[in-house]
Each structure stands twice: as C-alpha cells, then as structure tokens.
MISE-267879 format. One line per 5 residues: number of its first residue (from 1); their letters; for each residue x, y, z of N, C-alpha, C. Coordinates in steps of 0.2 Angstrom, whole numbers. Atoms other than C-alpha are relative to their C-alpha. Layout:
residues N
NUM) a) X Y Z X Y Z X Y Z ~ ...
//
This chain:
residues 426
1) mrevr) -3 -7 2 144 -252 -77 -3 2 -6 ~ 2 -2 6 137 -253 -94 -5 5 0 ~ 6 -5 0 121 -244 -90 2 6 3 ~ -2 -6 -3 130 -231 -80 4 4 -6 ~ -3 -3 5 141 -227 -95 -5 3 -5
6) ltisf) 5 -2 4 126 -227 -106 -4 7 2 ~ 4 -5 -3 117 -215 -95 4 7 0 ~ -4 -6 0 132 -203 -94 1 3 -7 ~ -1 -2 7 134 -203 -113 -7 3 -2 ~ 7 -3 2 115 -199 -115 0 7 3
11) llvft) 0 -7 -3 117 -184 -103 4 5 -4 ~ -5 -5 4 132 -177 -113 -3 2 -6 ~ 3 -1 6 123 -179 -129 -7 5 1 ~ 7 -4 -2 106 -172 -121 2 7 1 ~ -2 -7 -2 116 -156 -115 1 3 -7
16) giavw) -1 -3 6 122 -153 -132 -5 1 -5 ~ 6 -1 5 106 -156 -142 -5 5 3 ~ 5 -4 -3 96 -145 -130 1 7 -4 ~ -1 -6 3 103 -130 -140 0 -1 -8 ~ -1 1 7 101 -137 -158 -4 5 -3
21) gqtgi) 3 -5 4 95 -126 -172 -6 -3 -4 ~ 5 2 4 79 -127 -181 0 2 -7 ~ -1 -2 7 84 -126 -199 -2 -6 -5 ~ 1 6 4 78 -143 -205 -7 0 -3 ~ 6 -1 3 63 -137 -215 0 5 -5
26) nspys) 1 -5 5 58 -128 -231 -7 0 -2 ~ 7 0 2 39 -125 -232 -3 7 0 ~ 3 -7 0 30 -109 -237 -6 0 5 ~ 6 1 -5 15 -116 -226 3 1 7 ~ -2 -1 -7 26 -114 -210 0 7 2
31) rfglg) 0 -7 -2 24 -96 -211 -6 2 5 ~ 5 -1 -4 8 -97 -202 -1 -4 7 ~ 1 3 -6 3 -101 -184 7 -1 3 ~ -6 2 -3 17 -110 -175 5 -3 -5 ~ -4 3 5 24 -117 -191 -3 -7 -2
36) elhss) 2 7 1 24 -135 -196 1 -4 6 ~ 0 4 -6 19 -146 -182 3 -7 -1 ~ -3 6 0 28 -162 -178 -2 -5 6 ~ 2 4 -6 17 -171 -166 -3 -7 -2 ~ 3 6 2 11 -186 -176 5 -6 -1
41) nvnta) -5 5 1 27 -195 -181 5 0 6 ~ -4 -1 -5 35 -196 -164 6 -5 1 ~ -6 4 1 47 -210 -168 0 -4 -6 ~ -1 3 6 53 -221 -182 -6 -6 -1 ~ 4 5 0 42 -236 -178 -7 2 -1
46) vmgmg) 7 -3 1 26 -225 -177 -1 2 -7 ~ 0 -3 7 30 -216 -193 -2 -6 -5 ~ 1 5 5 30 -233 -202 -7 -3 0 ~ 7 3 -1 12 -237 -196 -4 6 -2 ~ 4 -6 2 6 -220 -203 -2 5 6
51) gvsig) 1 -4 -6 7 -212 -185 -5 -3 5 ~ 4 3 -5 -4 -224 -176 4 -1 7 ~ -4 0 -6 1 -221 -158 -4 0 6 ~ 4 -1 -6 -13 -217 -146 -2 -7 4 ~ 2 6 -3 -18 -235 -143 6 -5 0
56) fsdpt) -6 4 1 0 -242 -146 4 0 6 ~ -5 1 -5 11 -249 -133 4 -6 -1 ~ -4 5 2 26 -260 -135 6 0 4 ~ -6 0 -4 41 -266 -124 6 2 -3 ~ -6 -2 3 53 -261 -137 0 7 -3
61) tlnpa) 1 -6 3 47 -244 -141 -3 5 5 ~ 3 -5 -4 45 -228 -132 -4 5 -4 ~ 6 -3 4 29 -219 -137 -2 6 4 ~ 2 -6 -3 28 -201 -130 -7 3 -2 ~ 6 -3 2 12 -198 -140 -6 -2 5
66) npasy) 5 2 -5 2 -208 -126 5 -2 6 ~ -4 1 -6 12 -207 -109 -2 -7 4 ~ 3 6 -3 1 -222 -103 4 -6 -2 ~ -3 6 3 11 -233 -115 7 -1 3 ~ -6 1 -3 27 -231 -105 1 -6 5
71) taqds) 0 6 -4 22 -245 -93 1 -7 -3 ~ -2 6 4 25 -258 -107 7 -1 0 ~ -7 1 0 43 -256 -104 2 -6 5 ~ -2 6 -5 52 -271 -96 2 3 7 ~ -1 -2 -7 53 -270 -77 7 0 2
76) safmf) -7 0 -2 72 -272 -77 4 3 -6 ~ -4 -3 5 77 -263 -93 0 7 -1 ~ -1 -7 1 84 -247 -97 0 1 -8 ~ 1 -1 7 79 -240 -115 3 7 -2 ~ -3 -6 3 88 -228 -126 -2 0 -7
81) evgiy) 2 0 7 81 -222 -143 3 7 -3 ~ -2 -5 4 88 -210 -156 -2 0 -7 ~ 3 0 6 81 -205 -172 3 6 -5 ~ -2 -5 5 87 -196 -188 -5 1 -6 ~ 5 -1 4 75 -188 -200 2 3 -7
86) gnstt) -2 -3 7 77 -184 -219 -6 1 -4 ~ 5 -2 4 66 -175 -231 2 2 -7 ~ -1 -3 7 65 -172 -250 -7 2 -2 ~ 7 -3 2 51 -160 -256 1 3 -7 ~ 1 -4 6 46 -154 -273 -6 5 0
91) fktts) 5 -5 -1 37 -138 -273 -3 2 -7 ~ 3 -1 6 25 -135 -287 -6 5 0 ~ 6 -5 2 14 -121 -294 -3 -2 -7 ~ 3 2 7 4 -121 -310 5 2 -6 ~ -4 -2 5 19 -114 -319 8 -2 1
96) mserg) -7 2 -2 35 -120 -310 1 -5 5 ~ -1 5 -6 43 -132 -298 7 1 2 ~ -7 -1 -4 58 -132 -286 1 -6 5 ~ -1 6 -5 66 -146 -275 4 3 6 ~ -4 -2 -6 73 -144 -257 0 -7 4
101) sdvsl) -1 6 -4 79 -157 -245 4 2 7 ~ -3 -1 -6 86 -158 -227 1 -6 4 ~ -1 5 -4 92 -170 -214 2 3 7 ~ -1 -3 -7 91 -167 -195 -1 -6 5 ~ 1 4 -6 92 -176 -178 -8 1 2
106) nylml) 8 0 -1 73 -180 -174 -2 -1 7 ~ 2 1 -7 72 -186 -156 6 -4 3 ~ -4 4 -4 82 -193 -142 -4 -1 7 ~ 5 2 -6 73 -202 -128 4 -6 4 ~ -2 6 -5 77 -214 -113 -6 -2 4
111) gfpvt) 5 2 -5 65 -224 -102 3 -5 5 ~ -3 4 -5 68 -234 -86 -6 -2 5 ~ 4 2 -6 58 -243 -72 1 4 6 ~ -1 -2 -7 55 -235 -55 -2 -5 5 ~ 3 6 -4 44 -248 -47 -3 -5 -5
116) nwyrm) 3 5 5 35 -263 -54 -7 3 -3 ~ 6 -3 3 20 -251 -57 1 7 -3 ~ -2 -7 2 29 -235 -62 6 0 -5 ~ -5 -1 5 39 -231 -77 1 7 -2 ~ -2 -7 1 48 -215 -82 4 1 -7
121) algil) -3 -2 6 54 -207 -98 2 7 -1 ~ -3 -7 1 65 -192 -103 2 0 -8 ~ -2 -1 7 68 -185 -120 0 7 -3 ~ 1 -6 3 69 -171 -132 -3 -1 -7 ~ 3 1 7 58 -169 -148 -1 7 -3
126) pyskv) 2 -7 3 54 -155 -160 -8 0 1 ~ 7 -1 0 37 -147 -158 -3 3 -6 ~ 2 -3 6 36 -136 -173 6 3 -3 ~ -5 -3 3 47 -129 -186 -2 5 -5 ~ 1 -6 5 48 -113 -197 6 0 -4
131) gyniq) -6 -1 5 58 -112 -213 -3 2 -7 ~ 2 -1 7 53 -103 -229 3 6 -2 ~ -3 -6 4 59 -90 -242 -5 1 -6 ~ 5 -1 5 45 -84 -253 1 7 -3 ~ -1 -7 3 46 -70 -266 -5 0 -6
136) ttlev) 5 -1 5 32 -63 -277 2 7 -3 ~ -1 -6 4 34 -50 -291 -6 2 -3 ~ 5 -3 4 21 -38 -297 2 5 -5 ~ -2 -5 6 24 -30 -314 -5 5 -1 ~ 4 -6 1 18 -12 -315 2 3 -6
141) pdfsd) -1 -4 6 17 -4 -332 3 7 2 ~ -3 -7 -1 28 12 -333 2 2 7 ~ -2 -1 -7 34 9 -315 5 -6 1 ~ -4 6 -2 46 -2 -306 -4 -6 2 ~ 3 6 -3 42 -20 -302 0 1 7
146) vvhnf) 1 0 -8 36 -22 -284 1 -7 2 ~ -2 7 -2 44 -37 -276 -1 0 8 ~ 1 1 -7 38 -44 -259 3 -6 2 ~ -4 6 -2 49 -56 -250 -2 -2 7 ~ 2 2 -6 44 -66 -235 6 -6 2
151) tgdgg) -4 5 -2 57 -76 -225 -1 -2 8 ~ 1 2 -6 56 -86 -209 5 -6 2 ~ -5 5 -2 67 -98 -198 -1 -1 7 ~ 0 2 -7 67 -107 -181 -5 -5 1 ~ 5 5 -3 54 -116 -171 0 -2 7
156) lnqif) 0 1 -7 50 -124 -155 2 -8 1 ~ -1 6 -2 57 -139 -146 -3 -2 7 ~ 3 2 -6 51 -149 -131 5 -5 4 ~ -4 4 -4 61 -157 -117 -6 -3 5 ~ 6 3 -4 48 -170 -109 3 -4 5
161) wghgf) -1 4 -5 48 -179 -93 -7 -4 1 ~ 6 4 0 36 -194 -94 -1 -4 5 ~ 2 4 -6 27 -204 -81 -6 -5 -2 ~ 5 5 2 17 -220 -84 -1 -5 6 ~ 2 4 -6 7 -230 -70 -5 -5 -2
166) nvnkn) 5 6 1 -1 -247 -70 -5 1 6 ~ 6 0 -5 -18 -245 -61 -2 -7 2 ~ 1 7 -1 -22 -263 -63 2 -4 -6 ~ -3 4 6 -19 -277 -75 -2 2 -6 ~ 2 -2 7 -28 -269 -89 0 8 -1
171) lrvgf) 0 -8 0 -28 -250 -85 6 3 2 ~ -6 -3 -1 -14 -239 -86 -1 8 -2 ~ 0 -7 1 -12 -220 -86 7 3 0 ~ -7 -3 0 2 -207 -88 -1 7 -2 ~ -1 -7 2 7 -189 -91 7 2 -2
176) naayl) -7 -3 2 21 -179 -99 0 7 2 ~ -1 -7 -1 27 -163 -92 6 2 -4 ~ -5 -2 5 37 -154 -105 1 7 0 ~ -2 -7 0 47 -138 -106 0 2 -7 ~ 0 -3 7 43 -129 -123 4 6 0
181) fgkst) -4 -5 1 56 -118 -129 2 1 -7 ~ -3 -1 7 63 -110 -145 -1 7 -2 ~ 0 -6 3 64 -95 -156 -2 0 -7 ~ 1 0 7 56 -91 -173 1 7 -2 ~ -1 -7 3 61 -76 -184 -3 0 -6
186) rssmi) 4 -1 7 50 -69 -198 2 7 -2 ~ -1 -6 3 53 -55 -210 -4 1 -6 ~ 4 -2 6 43 -46 -223 3 6 -3 ~ -3 -6 3 51 -34 -236 -3 1 -7 ~ 3 -2 6 44 -24 -250 6 5 -3
191) yfpds) -5 -5 3 57 -16 -263 -2 0 -7 ~ 1 -2 7 58 -9 -280 6 0 -4 ~ -6 1 3 72 -16 -290 2 4 -6 ~ -2 -4 6 71 -5 -305 1 7 1 ~ -1 -7 -1 72 11 -296 5 1 7
196) ayifg) -5 -1 -5 86 18 -285 -3 6 5 ~ 2 -6 -4 75 32 -278 -6 -1 4 ~ 6 2 -4 61 23 -270 2 -5 5 ~ -2 4 -6 64 16 -253 -4 -6 1 ~ 3 6 -2 60 -1 -248 -2 0 7
201) tkses) 2 0 -7 51 -6 -232 1 -8 3 ~ -1 7 -2 56 -21 -221 -2 0 8 ~ 2 1 -7 48 -28 -205 3 -6 2 ~ -4 6 -3 57 -40 -194 -3 -1 7 ~ 2 1 -7 50 -49 -178 3 -7 2
206) dikvs) -1 6 -2 56 -63 -168 -3 -2 7 ~ 4 2 -6 47 -73 -154 3 -5 3 ~ -3 6 -4 55 -83 -140 -6 -2 5 ~ 5 3 -4 44 -95 -131 4 -4 6 ~ -3 4 -5 49 -103 -114 -6 -1 5
211) dfifd) 6 2 -5 35 -112 -103 -1 -7 0 ~ 1 7 -1 29 -129 -97 -7 -1 -3 ~ 6 3 2 15 -139 -105 -1 -7 3 ~ 1 6 -2 7 -155 -100 -5 -4 -5 ~ 6 4 4 -3 -169 -109 0 -7 4
216) yglqy) 2 5 -4 -11 -184 -102 -3 -6 -4 ~ 2 6 4 -15 -202 -108 -3 -6 4 ~ 3 6 -3 -25 -218 -104 0 -5 -5 ~ 1 6 4 -25 -235 -111 -3 -6 4 ~ 3 6 -3 -36 -250 -107 0 -6 -5
221) dlnfa) 0 6 4 -34 -268 -113 -6 -4 1 ~ 6 5 0 -48 -280 -118 3 -6 -2 ~ -4 6 1 -40 -297 -117 -5 -5 -3 ~ 4 5 3 -47 -311 -128 5 -7 0 ~ -3 6 0 -42 -329 -131 6 0 -5
226) enrka) -5 1 5 -27 -335 -141 5 5 0 ~ -5 -5 0 -15 -322 -135 -2 7 -4 ~ 2 -6 4 -25 -308 -143 -3 5 5 ~ 2 -5 -4 -30 -291 -136 -2 6 -4 ~ 1 -7 2 -38 -274 -140 2 5 5
231) tigit) -1 -6 -4 -32 -258 -133 -3 6 -2 ~ 4 -6 1 -42 -242 -132 5 5 4 ~ -5 -5 -3 -31 -226 -129 -4 7 -1 ~ 2 -7 0 -36 -208 -125 5 5 2 ~ -5 -5 -2 -25 -193 -125 -4 7 1
236) yantf) 3 -7 -1 -29 -175 -119 6 5 2 ~ -4 -6 -2 -20 -158 -118 -4 6 1 ~ 4 -6 0 -28 -143 -111 3 6 -3 ~ -3 -6 2 -26 -125 -116 5 3 4 ~ -6 -4 -4 -10 -116 -111 1 7 -3
241) nlnak) -3 -7 2 -5 -98 -111 7 0 1 ~ -7 1 -1 13 -99 -115 3 7 0 ~ -4 -7 -1 25 -85 -109 4 1 -6 ~ -4 -1 6 33 -77 -124 3 7 0 ~ -3 -7 0 44 -62 -128 1 2 -8
246) rnyls) -1 -2 7 44 -52 -145 4 6 -1 ~ -4 -6 2 56 -40 -153 -3 2 -7 ~ 3 -2 7 48 -30 -168 4 6 -2 ~ -3 -6 3 57 -18 -180 -3 1 -7 ~ 2 -2 6 50 -9 -195 4 6 -3
251) ktltg) -4 -6 2 61 2 -206 0 1 -8 ~ -1 -1 7 64 10 -223 7 -1 -2 ~ -7 2 1 80 5 -232 1 0 -8 ~ -2 1 7 89 4 -249 4 -6 0 ~ -4 6 1 97 -12 -255 -3 -5 5
256) gyddi) 2 6 -4 96 -28 -244 -3 -6 -4 ~ 2 5 4 93 -39 -259 5 -1 -6 ~ -5 1 5 103 -47 -273 7 2 1 ~ -7 -2 -2 119 -45 -263 1 7 0 ~ -1 -8 -1 116 -26 -262 0 1 7
261) venvi) 0 -1 -8 121 -20 -245 -6 4 2 ~ 6 -3 -3 107 -15 -234 2 7 3 ~ -2 -7 -3 107 4 -230 -7 3 3 ~ 6 -2 -3 94 9 -217 -1 7 0 ~ 1 -7 1 86 26 -220 -3 2 6
266) dtiyy) 4 -2 -6 74 27 -205 -4 -5 3 ~ 3 5 -3 66 17 -192 -8 2 1 ~ 7 -2 0 47 17 -193 -3 -2 7 ~ 3 2 -7 43 7 -177 5 -5 3 ~ -4 5 -4 53 -2 -164 -2 -2 7
271) qpdqk) 3 2 -7 47 -12 -149 4 -6 2 ~ -4 6 -3 60 -23 -140 -3 -3 6 ~ 1 3 -6 57 -36 -127 -7 1 2 ~ 7 0 -1 38 -36 -128 -2 -6 3 ~ 2 6 -3 31 -48 -116 -8 -2 -1
276) gklil) 7 2 1 15 -58 -120 -1 -7 0 ~ 2 6 -1 6 -74 -122 -1 -3 -7 ~ 2 4 6 4 -88 -136 -5 -5 3 ~ 5 4 -3 -12 -97 -133 0 -7 -4 ~ -1 7 3 -9 -116 -137 -7 -4 2
281) pqrig) 7 2 -1 -27 -123 -139 0 -8 2 ~ 1 7 -3 -33 -140 -131 0 -5 -6 ~ 0 5 5 -31 -156 -140 -2 -7 3 ~ 3 6 -2 -40 -173 -139 1 -5 -5 ~ 0 6 5 -37 -190 -147 -2 -6 3
286) vgvty) 2 6 -2 -43 -207 -147 3 -5 -5 ~ -2 5 5 -36 -223 -154 -1 -7 3 ~ 1 7 -2 -38 -242 -154 5 -4 -4 ~ -4 6 3 -27 -257 -158 -2 -6 1 ~ 2 7 -1 -30 -275 -160 6 -4 -2
291) qnigr) -6 3 2 -16 -287 -160 0 -8 3 ~ -2 6 -2 -10 -305 -159 7 1 3 ~ -6 -2 -3 4 -302 -146 6 -3 -3 ~ -6 2 3 21 -304 -154 0 -2 -7 ~ 1 2 7 14 -308 -171 -2 6 -5
296) wliga) 2 -5 4 4 -294 -178 -4 5 4 ~ 4 -6 -3 -5 -277 -174 -3 4 -6 ~ 4 -5 4 -18 -266 -183 -3 5 5 ~ 3 -5 -4 -24 -249 -177 -2 6 -4 ~ 3 -7 3 -32 -232 -180 0 5 5
301) dfewq) 0 -6 -4 -31 -215 -173 -4 6 -2 ~ 3 -6 2 -41 -199 -173 2 5 5 ~ -2 -5 -5 -35 -183 -165 -3 7 -3 ~ 3 -7 2 -43 -165 -165 3 5 4 ~ -3 -6 -3 -36 -148 -160 -4 6 -1
306) nwkky) 4 -6 1 -45 -132 -157 4 7 -2 ~ -4 -5 2 -34 -120 -167 -3 7 -1 ~ 3 -6 0 -47 -107 -169 1 5 6 ~ -1 -3 -6 -43 -102 -152 7 3 1 ~ -7 -2 0 -25 -99 -156 1 8 0
311) kafge) -2 -7 1 -18 -81 -153 7 1 2 ~ -7 -2 -2 -1 -73 -152 0 7 2 ~ 0 -7 -2 1 -57 -142 -7 3 -1 ~ 7 -3 0 -18 -55 -142 -3 0 -7 ~ 2 0 7 -19 -57 -161 -1 -7 -3
316) pdslt) 2 7 3 -28 -72 -170 4 0 -6 ~ -4 1 6 -20 -79 -185 -4 -4 -6 ~ 5 3 5 -36 -85 -195 1 -7 -1 ~ -1 7 0 -32 -103 -191 -7 -4 0 ~ 6 4 -1 -45 -117 -192 1 -6 4
321) nswrv) -1 6 -5 -48 -132 -181 3 -6 -5 ~ -4 6 3 -36 -147 -186 -2 -6 2 ~ 1 7 -2 -39 -165 -186 4 -5 -4 ~ -3 5 4 -30 -181 -192 -3 -7 1 ~ 2 7 -1 -34 -199 -195 6 -4 -3
326) avgge) -6 5 2 -21 -213 -196 -2 -7 1 ~ 1 7 -1 -22 -231 -199 6 -4 -2 ~ -6 3 2 -9 -244 -200 1 -6 5 ~ -1 6 -4 -1 -260 -192 7 -2 -2 ~ -6 3 0 14 -271 -191 -1 -8 0
331) iqpkh) 0 8 -1 18 -290 -193 7 -2 0 ~ -7 3 -1 32 -301 -188 -1 -7 -1 ~ 1 7 1 33 -318 -195 2 -5 6 ~ -2 5 -5 34 -333 -184 7 -2 -1 ~ -7 1 1 52 -336 -180 3 -3 7
336) ssiss) -4 2 -6 65 -343 -168 6 4 0 ~ -7 -4 0 82 -336 -163 5 -2 -5 ~ -4 2 6 90 -345 -177 -3 1 -7 ~ 3 -1 6 78 -340 -190 4 5 -4 ~ -3 -5 4 84 -330 -205 -2 7 1
341) lykrm) 1 -7 -2 84 -311 -204 -7 2 -2 ~ 6 -3 3 69 -308 -215 -6 -3 4 ~ 6 3 -4 58 -320 -203 0 4 7 ~ 0 -3 -6 64 -310 -188 -1 7 0 ~ 1 -7 1 61 -293 -195 -7 2 1
346) tyrlg) 7 -3 0 45 -282 -192 -1 4 -6 ~ 2 -3 6 36 -276 -207 -6 5 2 ~ 5 -5 -2 25 -260 -205 -3 4 -6 ~ 4 -3 5 12 -251 -216 -5 4 3 ~ 5 -5 -2 1 -236 -214 -2 6 -4
351) arynh) 2 -5 4 -8 -221 -220 -3 6 5 ~ 3 -5 -4 -13 -204 -213 -3 6 -4 ~ 3 -6 3 -24 -189 -218 0 6 5 ~ 0 -6 -4 -21 -172 -210 -4 6 -2 ~ 4 -6 1 -34 -158 -210 4 5 4
356) sylnl) -4 -5 -3 -22 -144 -206 -3 6 3 ~ 3 -6 -3 -25 -128 -197 0 6 -5 ~ 0 -5 5 -23 -118 -213 -5 0 -5 ~ 4 -1 5 -36 -112 -225 1 7 -3 ~ -3 -6 4 -29 -100 -238 -4 1 -6
361) ygsqi) 4 -1 6 -39 -91 -251 -5 -4 -2 ~ 5 4 1 -53 -102 -249 1 -7 -1 ~ -2 7 1 -43 -118 -251 3 -3 7 ~ -3 3 -6 -40 -130 -236 6 -3 -2 ~ -7 3 0 -22 -135 -234 0 -7 3
366) nefgi) 0 6 -2 -23 -154 -232 7 -4 -1 ~ -6 4 1 -9 -167 -231 -2 -8 1 ~ 1 7 0 -9 -186 -235 6 -3 -1 ~ -6 4 0 4 -199 -233 -1 -7 1 ~ 0 7 0 7 -217 -236 7 -2 2
371) sfglg) -6 1 -3 21 -225 -226 1 -8 1 ~ -2 7 -1 30 -242 -224 7 0 4 ~ -6 0 -4 44 -247 -212 2 -7 1 ~ -3 6 -2 56 -261 -207 3 0 7 ~ -3 0 -6 62 -266 -190 5 -6 0
376) fplkk) -5 5 0 79 -276 -189 2 -1 7 ~ -3 2 -6 83 -285 -173 7 -2 0 ~ -7 3 0 101 -289 -168 0 -6 4 ~ -1 6 -3 105 -306 -163 3 0 7 ~ -2 0 -6 108 -310 -145 0 7 4
381) sktgi) 0 -7 -3 103 -292 -140 -7 2 -1 ~ 7 -3 0 87 -282 -137 1 7 -4 ~ -1 -6 4 94 -268 -148 -3 -1 -7 ~ 3 1 6 85 -265 -164 1 7 -4 ~ -1 -6 4 86 -253 -179 -6 0 -4
386) dvsfe) 7 -1 3 70 -246 -187 2 5 -6 ~ -1 -5 5 69 -237 -204 -7 0 -3 ~ 6 -1 3 53 -230 -211 0 5 -6 ~ 1 -4 6 48 -221 -227 -7 2 -1 ~ 6 -2 1 34 -210 -231 -1 5 -6
391) igkrg) 1 -4 5 28 -202 -247 -7 3 0 ~ 6 -4 -1 14 -189 -248 0 6 -3 ~ 1 -6 3 7 -173 -253 -3 5 5 ~ 3 -6 -5 3 -156 -244 -2 6 -5 ~ 2 -6 3 -7 -142 -251 -3 -1 -7
396) ttdnq) 3 0 7 -14 -138 -269 3 6 -4 ~ -2 -5 5 -10 -128 -284 -5 5 -2 ~ 6 -5 1 -27 -120 -284 1 7 3 ~ 0 -7 -2 -29 -101 -282 7 2 2 ~ -7 -2 0 -10 -99 -285 3 -2 6
401) liqen) -4 3 -6 -5 -109 -270 5 -5 -2 ~ -5 5 2 9 -122 -269 -1 -7 3 ~ 1 7 -2 8 -140 -268 7 -3 1 ~ -6 3 -2 22 -150 -259 -1 -8 -1 ~ -1 7 0 26 -168 -264 6 -2 3
406) fvnvs) -6 1 -4 37 -175 -251 1 -8 1 ~ -2 7 -2 47 -191 -247 4 1 7 ~ -3 0 -7 51 -193 -228 4 -6 1 ~ -4 6 -3 64 -205 -221 2 1 7 ~ -2 0 -7 67 -209 -203 4 -7 2
411) lgisi) -4 5 -2 81 -220 -196 0 0 8 ~ 0 0 -8 79 -225 -177 4 -6 2 ~ -4 5 -4 90 -235 -165 -3 -1 7 ~ 2 1 -6 83 -243 -150 4 -5 4 ~ -4 4 -4 94 -250 -136 -3 -1 6
416) qeiwf) 3 2 -7 89 -260 -121 6 -3 4 ~ -5 3 -4 101 -264 -107 -4 -2 7 ~ 3 2 -6 96 -274 -92 3 3 6 ~ -3 -3 -6 98 -266 -75 -1 -5 6 ~ 1 4 -6 100 -274 -58 1 -8 -1
421) ykkqy) -1 8 2 106 -291 -66 7 -1 2 ~ -6 3 -3 120 -300 -57 1 -7 -3 ~ -2 6 2 129 -313 -66 1 -6 5 ~ 0 5 -5 129 -330 -58 6 -4 -2 ~ -6 4 1 146 -340 -56 -1 -6 4
426) h) 0 6 -3 147 -358 -52 7 -3 0
//
C-alpha cells in the first residue's frame, strides 16, 4: 500500500502546484522573448554536471531532457523526484551594483514501468520565467527629468507526459507530450516627476499561453569490455504555433509612482482578448557520454534553437539563434553497503556556455557557469538526496548593459519504491 499512498500524495501536491506563481526571478534580460528559459538544468543531478543530459540515462534519475532515457528505470520501481531551486544574483553596471535572491519549487516528477520495454513519466517543470523592474532617468536641462520604467512578471510552465521505449538491447526512443501554460505581464511607463502638469503614459499587456508541444529523443549504446559503454543521444522539437490571448491597454495618467496614487486621464488604446500565435521555433541537440557503469561517467552536449523565427502575434522580437555547450561528469568511489558515507556518495562536476537569443546594442548576451554537486544515498533504501551548486555570469557591462553574477543552488530528493513485490514468509 505504500506505493498507493505515495501516488495519492503526489497527485494532491501535483494539483496544488499546477497553479504556482512565476515570481522566482529578477533579471532585466527576461524582458525579451519568452523570458529566461529553464531548459538546460532539468533536475539537480544534471545541474551538477553542467547540464549534460542528452546522452545521459541512469536508473536513479528521471531525465526529461531526453525522453529515451526513461527506459533506464528499474522494471519494478516507482520513482518520485522533487527539487527546490535557489538563486542569488549581483547586478552590476559600470557605476553601481545591486543584489537579489529567490527560492522556488523547481520540479516535481514521477516515473514507472508499464511493460518490460515501455516506461512512463509525468511531471511539472518551469519552461520560462519573466521578472524585472528597470528604471532609467534622463536629465533634461530647464525641464523635468524623464523617467522610463519597465516591469514584468510571470512565465510559462509545462506539465509533461513522457514515454520511453526499448527498441532493442542498445537502441531506445521516446517522446514527451507537454501542456504549456502560463501568463506574463509587462508594462512600460514614462513619467515626469518634477512637473505636476505633464501627463505620463503607461502601456500594459498580458499574454496567456495554453497549448501542447512535443519533443523527441533517441539514445544508442556502444558497449565495450570491462563494463564500459558510450551512449549517443539526439533530441528534436519541431516548430509550434502556440495558441495565445493578449490584453493591451495604453493610457495617460498622473501619479502611479513613488506611492503616488495613479489617476487615469484618458485611454489611448484598448484591445482585450486578442487571439493570436506565438511561434516556438525548432530545437535540435546531440550529446554523448562514456562511462564505467556504476563507477564514473563523462559527457558533453550541444543544443541549437532557431530563435530568429520567433514571433508573438505576428511581430518579431529581434532575437538571434541560440546554442549551448555543456561538459561534465560524475564519479562514485568503489564501495560496499557498509562503506563510509563519503565512499558511497556521488561527486559531480561540470561547466556550460550559453549563447543566448539576445543581442542588445551590438553586444551578445552570453552565459557561463561552473557547477559541482553531491549525491547522498540513504542506507537500506533506494532513496537519494542530491545537491548542486553553480556559479556563473550572464551579460556584460559594455554599452550601458547589465552584468549578472549568480550563484544557483538546487536540492533534489529522489525516492524509489518497489512495485508488485510480495514478501515471502516461511
């Protein structure tokens, strides 16, 4: 009955988390496109290896980055994973700096066998996050200062239903069917704080997305002597035209800043419930791992996405194509069930470089991170606790832009319960 109780608990939590808010981010670069994408660090173990995931499969880890990996699950085990994510970021310009931080629930996933050649997974993950509050002031001689304020909040989540199939001993394939949903709100305001006689202008828009997307994966093993093997992985997602709805309002006003009550003077333009499409462009990735099974693993990923094709309600966003490279690995010392904890632990290390879809004022916005992680197994149990840390940098201070120096922390718990096992009594 334990697995039944665990399943019920998952469903109760799953129902509650399906309406979580997207407030766990503070980045000015999330103003553009879909915001900050969360596709590379899909769970704590993967984050500790720099995001290496396309050629990675492990019986103790659910890896939705490549759905072909689900077949690595134990044929009689139910898996449950939950992760918490924390971030601390220092924002720097050439003249000032500021710090922000947040903590949020990062993922919730379960996996289980259907047949001896078919595995299934379910879960919820963030897809993108929007969160920023930017203010610029232009000093105009013999006139009021001109202040421009940009704010944004929200993002997209995905509920995925994954399927993995063993084609033969070495080849496995899979796909994820995901429901993408969420809302992002953005506003832009110009006001004149030194004059009570000049009206300000504020534009507000919110976009709701609700549609299905699919991605596909393949993994092939090359087996060598002495318990060693290489795995080649490929992932692909085609272009999707996502159903979306937008509300837009532009108005003149007084106040609305520095705790001054907003007073609407006139509506410039109002368009509610406008139906349209967001073009989510195609993505392809390839990865390879090489491992001594149960002892160590090294791997590398490359992924590319055609963001130049992105449009929202027929309008492009001047994005550029993105790509990322990740390298990393893990090692587990030789041990027995009675070995000390440090010999039973898993040690992970990795690095990644992201060429983002943003190019602002002639400067490419790139991201670099170095990560390390630890896996703690619990004695007499298949449950494990993972923790990963990542330090890195996004952006630049060139051309009056902002550099973000960040520290990310992820804590994950992986629980495995045996199904269909009957105790024997003598």
